[in-house]
C-alpha positions as CSV (number, residue, x, y, z in Angstrom):
1,M,0.0,0.0,0.0
2,I,1.4,3.4,-1.0
3,K,1.9,5.7,2.0
4,L,1.1,9.4,2.0
5,K,4.7,10.4,2.7
6,D,5.9,8.4,-0.3
7,L,3.4,10.1,-2.6
8,L,4.3,13.6,-1.3
9,K,7.9,12.9,-2.4
10,E,6.6,12.8,-5.9
11,Y,5.4,16.4,-5.6
12,V,1.7,15.5,-5.8
13,D,-0.6,18.0,-4.2
14,T,-1.9,16.8,-0.8
15,D,-5.5,17.5,-1.8
16,V,-5.1,15.0,-4.6
17,V,-3.5,12.4,-2.3
18,R,-6.3,12.8,0.3
19,L,-8.9,12.4,-2.4
20,Q,-7.4,9.1,-3.4
21,Q,-7.4,8.0,0.2
22,Y,-11.0,9.1,0.6
23,L,-12.2,7.2,-2.5
24,N,-10.4,4.1,-1.1
25,S,-12.3,4.3,2.2
26,T,-12.6,1.0,4.0
27,P,-16.1,-0.5,4.6
28,E,-15.9,0.7,8.2
29,Q,-15.1,4.2,7.1
30,K,-17.9,4.2,4.6
31,A,-20.3,2.9,7.2
32,D,-19.2,5.5,9.7
33,E,-19.8,8.3,7.2
34,I,-23.2,7.0,6.2
35,A,-24.2,6.6,9.9
36,G,-23.1,10.2,10.5
37,M,-25.3,11.4,7.7
38,I,-28.3,9.4,8.7
39,G,-28.2,9.7,12.4
40,Y,-27.7,7.1,15.1
41,K,-31.4,6.5,16.1
42,Q,-32.5,6.4,12.5
43,I,-30.0,3.8,11.4
44,I,-30.7,1.6,14.4
45,D,-34.4,1.9,13.8
46,D,-34.0,0.9,10.2
47,Y,-31.8,-2.0,11.0
48,F,-33.9,-3.6,13.7
49,I,-37.4,-2.5,12.7
50,K,-37.7,-1.9,9.0
51,N,-35.0,-4.4,8.1
52,R,-35.7,-6.8,10.9
53,G,-32.0,-7.2,11.4
54,L,-30.9,-10.3,13.2
55,Y,-27.9,-10.4,15.5
56,P,-25.3,-12.9,14.4
57,K,-26.0,-15.5,17.2
58,E,-23.5,-17.9,15.7
59,I,-20.9,-15.4,16.9
60,N,-22.5,-14.6,20.2
61,P,-25.4,-16.9,21.2
62,N,-25.9,-15.0,24.5
63,A,-26.8,-11.7,22.8
64,G,-30.4,-11.8,24.2
65,S,-33.7,-11.2,22.5
66,I,-34.1,-8.9,19.5
67,P,-36.4,-6.4,21.3
68,Q,-34.0,-6.3,24.3
69,L,-31.0,-5.9,22.0
70,Y,-32.7,-3.1,20.1
71,A,-33.5,-1.2,23.3
72,N,-30.0,-1.7,24.7
73,T,-28.5,-0.6,21.4
74,L,-30.7,2.5,21.1
75,A,-29.7,3.4,24.7
76,L,-26.1,3.6,23.7
77,G,-26.9,6.8,21.8
78,K,-23.9,7.1,19.6
79,W,-22.3,5.2,16.7
80,D,-18.8,5.4,18.2
81,V,-20.1,4.0,21.5
82,L,-21.7,1.1,19.7
83,K,-18.5,0.4,17.9
84,Q,-16.6,0.2,21.2
85,T,-19.3,-1.5,23.3
86,D,-20.5,-4.2,20.9
87,P,-18.1,-4.6,17.9
88,V,-20.0,-7.7,16.8
89,L,-23.2,-5.8,16.3
90,Y,-21.3,-2.9,14.8
91,G,-19.8,-5.3,12.3
92,A,-23.2,-6.8,11.4
93,I,-24.6,-3.3,10.7
94,V,-21.5,-2.4,8.6
95,D,-22.1,-5.6,6.5
96,W,-25.8,-4.6,6.2
97,L,-24.8,-1.2,4.9
98,M,-22.2,-2.6,2.5
99,D,-24.9,-4.9,1.0
100,K,-26.9,-1.8,0.3
101,I,-24.0,0.2,-1.1
102,Y,-22.8,-2.6,-3.4
103,G,-26.2,-3.9,-4.3
104,E,-28.6,-2.3,-6.8
105,E,-27.8,1.4,-7.3
106,Q,-31.3,2.7,-7.2
107,S,-32.0,0.7,-4.0
108,F,-29.2,2.5,-2.1
109,M,-30.2,5.8,-3.5
110,S,-33.8,5.2,-2.4
111,F,-32.5,4.2,1.0
112,M,-30.6,7.4,1.4
113,Q,-33.5,9.5,0.0
114,G,-35.7,7.9,2.7
115,F,-33.6,9.9,5.2
116,G,-33.8,13.1,3.2
117,I,-30.3,12.7,1.5
118,Q,-30.5,13.5,-2.2
119,P,-28.3,11.8,-4.8
120,A,-25.9,14.7,-5.1
121,Q,-25.2,14.5,-1.3
122,I,-24.3,10.8,-1.4
123,P,-20.5,10.4,-0.8
124,S,-18.2,10.5,-3.8
125,W,-16.9,6.9,-3.4
126,F,-20.4,5.6,-4.3
127,Y,-20.0,7.1,-7.8
128,L,-16.2,7.1,-8.4
129,H,-14.5,3.7,-8.6
130,E,-11.0,2.3,-9.4
131,P,-9.1,5.5,-8.3
132,T,-5.6,5.7,-9.7
133,L,-3.0,8.4,-9.3
134,V,-2.1,10.4,-12.4
135,R,1.1,12.4,-12.0
136,N,1.8,15.6,-13.9
137,Q,0.0,14.5,-17.1
138,W,-1.6,16.3,-19.9
139,L,-5.3,16.6,-19.4
140,V,-8.3,18.0,-21.3
141,H,-11.2,20.0,-19.8
142,G,-14.3,21.1,-21.8
143,T,-15.7,24.6,-20.9
144,S,-17.2,27.8,-22.3
145,R,-15.4,30.4,-24.3
146,M,-15.6,33.1,-21.6
147,D,-14.6,30.7,-18.8
148,G,-11.9,29.2,-20.9
149,R,-10.2,32.4,-21.7
150,M,-10.3,33.4,-18.0
151,M,-8.9,30.1,-16.9
152,A,-6.1,30.1,-19.5
153,R,-4.8,33.3,-17.9
154,R,-5.7,32.9,-14.3
155,G,-6.0,29.2,-13.7
156,F,-8.9,27.1,-12.5
157,I,-10.4,29.5,-9.9
158,K,-13.7,27.7,-9.5
159,G,-14.2,24.2,-8.3
160,I,-16.0,21.9,-5.8
161,N,-14.1,22.3,-2.5
162,D,-15.8,19.3,-0.8
163,P,-14.2,16.0,-1.8
164,T,-17.1,14.1,-0.5
165,K,-19.5,15.7,-3.0
166,L,-17.9,14.9,-6.4
167,G,-20.4,12.3,-7.6
168,L,-23.0,14.5,-9.2
169,T,-21.4,17.9,-9.4
170,T,-23.8,19.2,-12.1
171,W,-26.6,18.9,-9.5
172,L,-24.7,21.3,-7.2
173,Q,-25.9,24.6,-8.6
174,G,-24.0,27.5,-7.2
175,K,-21.5,25.4,-5.4
176,K,-18.5,25.8,-7.7
177,I,-17.0,28.7,-5.8
178,G,-13.3,29.3,-5.0
179,D,-10.5,26.7,-5.2
180,G,-11.5,23.2,-5.5
181,Y,-11.7,20.0,-7.6
182,N,-12.5,19.9,-11.3
183,F,-12.9,17.1,-13.9
184,A,-10.9,16.4,-17.0
185,Y,-9.9,13.6,-19.3
186,T,-6.6,12.0,-20.1
187,P,-5.9,12.4,-23.8
188,K,-6.8,8.7,-24.4
189,D,-10.0,9.1,-22.4
190,F,-10.8,12.3,-24.2
191,A,-10.7,10.5,-27.5
192,L,-12.9,7.6,-26.1
193,Y,-15.5,9.6,-24.1
194,G,-15.1,13.4,-24.5
195,V,-15.6,13.9,-28.2
196,D,-17.9,12.5,-30.9
197,G,-16.8,13.6,-34.3
198,Q,-16.7,17.4,-34.0
199,A,-18.9,17.6,-30.9
200,L,-17.6,17.8,-27.4
201,K,-19.5,16.2,-24.5
202,Y,-18.9,19.1,-22.1
203,G,-18.8,22.9,-22.7
204,D,-19.7,24.9,-25.8
205,G,-16.9,23.6,-28.0
206,T,-14.1,25.4,-26.1
207,F,-11.6,23.2,-24.2
208,L,-8.4,23.6,-22.3
209,I,-5.3,21.4,-22.6
210,F,-3.0,21.5,-19.5
211,R,-0.8,19.6,-17.1
212,A,-1.8,18.5,-13.6
213,S,-1.9,15.6,-11.2
214,G,-5.1,14.0,-10.3
215,I,-7.1,10.8,-9.6
216,R,-8.4,8.9,-12.6
217,C,-11.7,7.1,-11.7
218,W,-14.5,5.2,-13.4
219,H,-17.6,7.4,-12.9
220,H,-20.3,4.8,-13.0
221,A,-23.1,7.3,-13.3
222,D,-21.5,8.9,-16.4
223,E,-20.1,5.5,-17.5
224,E,-16.7,6.8,-18.4
225,F,-13.2,7.3,-17.0
226,Q,-12.5,10.9,-15.7
227,V,-9.7,12.6,-13.9
228,I,-10.3,14.7,-10.8
229,F,-7.7,17.3,-10.2
230,H,-7.4,20.2,-7.8
231,G,-7.6,23.4,-9.8
232,K,-4.7,25.2,-8.1
233,T,-2.3,22.6,-9.6
234,A,-3.1,23.1,-13.3
235,R,-0.3,24.7,-15.3
236,D,0.9,25.0,-18.9
237,I,-2.7,25.8,-19.9
238,V,-3.5,26.0,-23.6
239,F,-6.8,27.5,-24.8
240,V,-8.5,25.9,-27.8
241,D,-11.3,27.9,-29.5
242,E,-14.0,26.6,-31.7
243,V,-15.9,28.6,-34.4
244,M,-18.2,26.9,-36.9
245,D,-16.7,23.4,-36.2
246,T,-13.1,24.6,-36.6
247,Y,-10.9,24.2,-33.6
248,S,-7.9,26.6,-33.3
249,I,-5.0,27.3,-31.1
250,Y,-3.7,30.9,-31.4
251,S,-0.5,32.6,-30.5
252,K,-0.5,35.4,-27.9
253,K,-0.4,37.8,-30.9
254,G,-3.6,36.3,-32.3
255,N,-2.1,34.2,-35.1
256,P,-3.4,30.7,-35.6
257,L,-0.7,28.1,-34.8
258,V,-2.8,25.1,-35.6
259,Q,-6.3,24.4,-36.7
260,T,-8.5,21.5,-37.6
261,G,-9.2,21.2,-41.3
262,T,-5.5,21.7,-42.2
263,D,-2.5,19.4,-42.4
264,G,-4.6,16.3,-41.8
265,K,-6.0,17.5,-38.5
266,N,-9.6,16.6,-38.5
267,S,-10.8,16.6,-34.8
268,P,-10.1,18.1,-31.4
269,V,-8.1,15.0,-30.6
270,D,-5.6,16.0,-33.2
271,L,-5.0,19.3,-31.5
272,V,-4.5,17.6,-28.2
273,N,-1.8,15.4,-29.7
274,W,-0.3,18.5,-31.3
275,V,0.1,20.3,-28.0
276,I,1.6,17.2,-26.4
277,D,4.1,16.9,-29.2
278,N,4.9,20.6,-29.7
279,Y,4.3,22.4,-26.4
280,D,7.9,22.9,-25.5
281,Q,8.7,24.4,-28.9
282,Y,5.7,26.8,-28.9
283,R,5.6,27.6,-25.2
284,K,6.5,31.2,-25.6
285,S,4.2,31.7,-28.6
286,I,1.1,30.3,-26.8
287,G,1.9,32.6,-23.9
288,W,-1.0,31.6,-21.6
289,E,0.7,29.8,-18.8
290,K,-0.4,29.8,-15.2
291,K,2.7,29.9,-13.0
292,P,3.1,27.1,-10.5
293,V,1.9,27.9,-7.0
């Protein structure tokens, strides 16, 4: 298992490392988070009354009757107290919650909504799977022309600052404020998921090509691999404009350096590859570079 201090030696941002650790939460950590969101009484009621949960008597045959156990458990009052007082029952409830989390998707979402927790509030690890660290790689982010020009000069100044709420970010209206996490594609994933012919999946046709470290995950709601990076780490940002299905990268003097429709470049993917191959040569001409923090 990779340790935090080892990752930090690779100059990866601590927010990125912590996100990876969060997405790799253990079953106990996930259960603790869900219990904290639902509330102790509510989860005990659901386990014993609605679910008719049975204490694993094969582990402890002297547990007592279910009504008595329910009353005694409820009297403990806190999830942490239950964990310390009766680790067997705590483990049984953790297993019950894991069955819900890893069972049918809509079943778990309905379970959470029964406690007033909407899909966008469900923890990120429910939606984001197979987290893998990506170190200082070229990434692609679809956006709008106005936001893209601003970010090319000033960096990614908007993002989701809560790593636990990255599952359905488009539902979080008004929450992309200040420094935080954003989504992008690796170049290969951009070709697979981010572009269909001339159309981009996200944004108005404008996109940014840049370098950053992040966590590549399978987003099972979107059914694609995405990279989550912290906006403050993005650098070497290249702005790609689109007008009437022609994608262009301009120099800081306004001259086109490369465009689709010329030299065999037919799609946005070709411009991504051009940047990867030629950025060092054209670095000064492109001119839009956010300095490392």
